N, C-alpha and C positions, 0 to 999 in steps of 0.2 A: 769208171775212172779210179785209178788206184789211189790208196790213201796218201801216198807220198805226193802225187801230183795235186790232190785236192788241197793238202796242207800248203803246198808251194804257192797255189793260186790265191788262197786265203791271205797268206802273208804279203803277196804282191798287192792285192787289193787294199789291205790296211796300210801299206807303205804309201801308196798313191793317195789314199785318203788324207794321211797325215801331211804329205807334200802340199796338198791343197789347202792346208791351214785348218783342217777340221779337228785335228788332234791337239789337245791342250794338256801340257804337263802341269802337275800341281806345283805351284810356286808359294813360297812363304808369304804370308800377308803382313804388311807393315802395320803394326798397331800404334806405334808412337815414334815421333822424331823430334829431337831437341838439339838445337845448335848454340843455345845460350846467347843469342844475339841481342836480347833485351834484358831488362831488369829481371832478376829471378822471380819466376812465377810462383808465389807462395801457396797457390792452390794445388800445384803439382809437386812442389819440393818443400821439404821441411828439414831444417837443419837443427841438430842438437850439438851445442858447442860447450865443452867443459869450460867452466869459468876460471881459466888460468891465463895470465899474461894478456898480451895483445893478440886478439884472435878475431877472425872475421871469415864469413862465406859470402861471396858476391860474384857477379859476372863482369868480365872485362875482355873487350876485343874478341867476342865470340867464344868465350871460354868460361867455364865454371871454376873459380879460384877458391881452393881451401887453404887458408893462411892461418894456422893455429899454433899456439904455444903448448896446447894439451890435446885431448881427444876430441874428435869430431865425427859426427855421422850425418849424412845427408840422404834423407829417404825420398824415393820416388813414390808418391802417395797413391798410385793406381795399382790395385791388386792384380797380380799375374797368376795365371793358372793353366794347366795343361802343358802341352809341348811348346816351348818357347825358345827364342834365341835373343840374347842381349848383347849389344856391341857398343863399344865406345873407345875413344882415344884418350890416353892418360900420360902425362908427363910429370916427373918429379923434378921440381925446379931447385937447382943448386947454383945460386948466382950471388951469394954473399949477403943475402938479406937476413934479417933477425931470426926468422923461424926455419930458415933453410937447413935441411937435414936429409940425407939420402936414406929414406926408410919408409916403410908402411904404405904401400900401394895396396890397400885392402878393400874388400867388398863382402857384403852379406847378400844372400838371395834366398827366395822362398821363406822369408821370415815371418813368423807370427808369434804372438804372446799367448800361451795357453791359459793364462789367468786373467787376461784383460783384453777386451775388444779394442780398446784404445792402445795402439802400438807405440804412440809418441809420448812417452812418460819419463824419458831417461835424460841424464845430464850430459851425455857425451863421453863420460868416463867409461873406459872399455869394460870394466868389471860389471857395469850396470846391465850389460847385454847378456850375461851369463844364463839368465832365466828364459831366454827366447829359444824358439825352435827354428833352425835355419841351417844353410850351408855357408861356410866362410873360408875365404882364401886370404891369407896374409902374405903378400908378395913382397919379399925384401923387408920382413919384419925383424924386430929385435936389432935395430940399427944395421939393417941390411946383412944379417948373418943367417937368416932362415927364410924359406918359402914353404908355407904349410897349408894343408887343406884339413878342415875339421867339419864335423856335423854336430850342431848343438841339439840336445834332445829336449830342451824346455824345462829341465829339472836340475840345471847346474852342471850336468855331465856334458863334456865337449870333447870326445876322444879325438886324438890325432889320427887321421886316416892315411895320409901320405906327407912325405916331407923331403925337401932338397936343401943342401947347404953348399953345393958347388957353385963356382963363379958364374957358369952358364945360366943358372936359375936365380940369380940375384940381379938387383937393380943396376942400371947405368944412369948417371946423371944427365938430365935434360934430353933424354931420348923419348921420342913419342912412341909409346906402346900402343898397339891395337889389341884390345881385350875382347874376347868372345866367350860367352858363357851359354851352354846349351843344356836344356832339361827336356829329355825325350824318353818317354815310356820307361821311367824309373832309372834312367841313366843320366848322369850329369857330367859335363866336361868343362874345363877351363883352359882356354888357349891364349897364348901370348904371341903376337905376330904370326898367327896362323900355325903355330906349333902347339899341339896339345901337351899341356903340362900335367893336368890331373884328369883322370878318367875313372869314374866310379858308378858301378852298378849297385843300386841301393835296394835292399830286400824290403825296406819299408820307406819308400821314396816320399819326399815332401812334394806335393803336387800343386800347391798354391801358396801364395804369400807375397811378401814385398821385397823389393830390391833397395840396397843403399850402398853409397860410397862411404868408405870408412878409412880414417887415418888418424895419426897422432904426431903432434910436435914436429911439423914439417910444412912444406908449401907445395901445392900441386895444381896443375891445370888440366881440366877435363873438357873434351868437346865431342861432337858428333855422336850423341847418345841415340841409340836406336833399339826398339823392341819389336821382334818378329814373332808372329804365330807360325809354327812349323806345321805343315799339313802332312 
């Protein structure tokens, strides 16, 4: 039998084998799912709220609400490692309430504190986090004039890696954004509504750490939080 016919028959057998349901493609494993249907689980979420004005973090109508006059960080307290995908929906609320401001749909991921095993020691003020090691995206920061991607090195250095200032990369009021973050084999991406905004191949990648929602002086609604393990 010629090599060509042999390869063709092998491919045919494999195809029939798969059609019978014996081939299983690797699918991402869902590690965690949160719809914020109940009172905020303080074992899984920890809020650090800057003591400024009238501020609160709570759940309402199946959403996590960040309603703060100053800075706020809400940590997901389960450590993440390896290849992962994080997804959630996020709306910046602008409806005339006291803290409403179109700004700061921000997030940390793969965050650790090089000097303290206890990560949760900060006040919620943005500068308090400069000593952490992490990836950071500030979507619509600085009163919705910038969208920036940084890597914090854990020593106060936090170089700007990529930046946008055009309208297409800034926030729209009351729009439900679908955010997707991937960390895979040294590469991390940040996507908005299935469009990749930032894509970074890191020569010294952060391979484990914690995720947090981050904002300041504004009101936000977050839901459908998911964490997947990429295979």
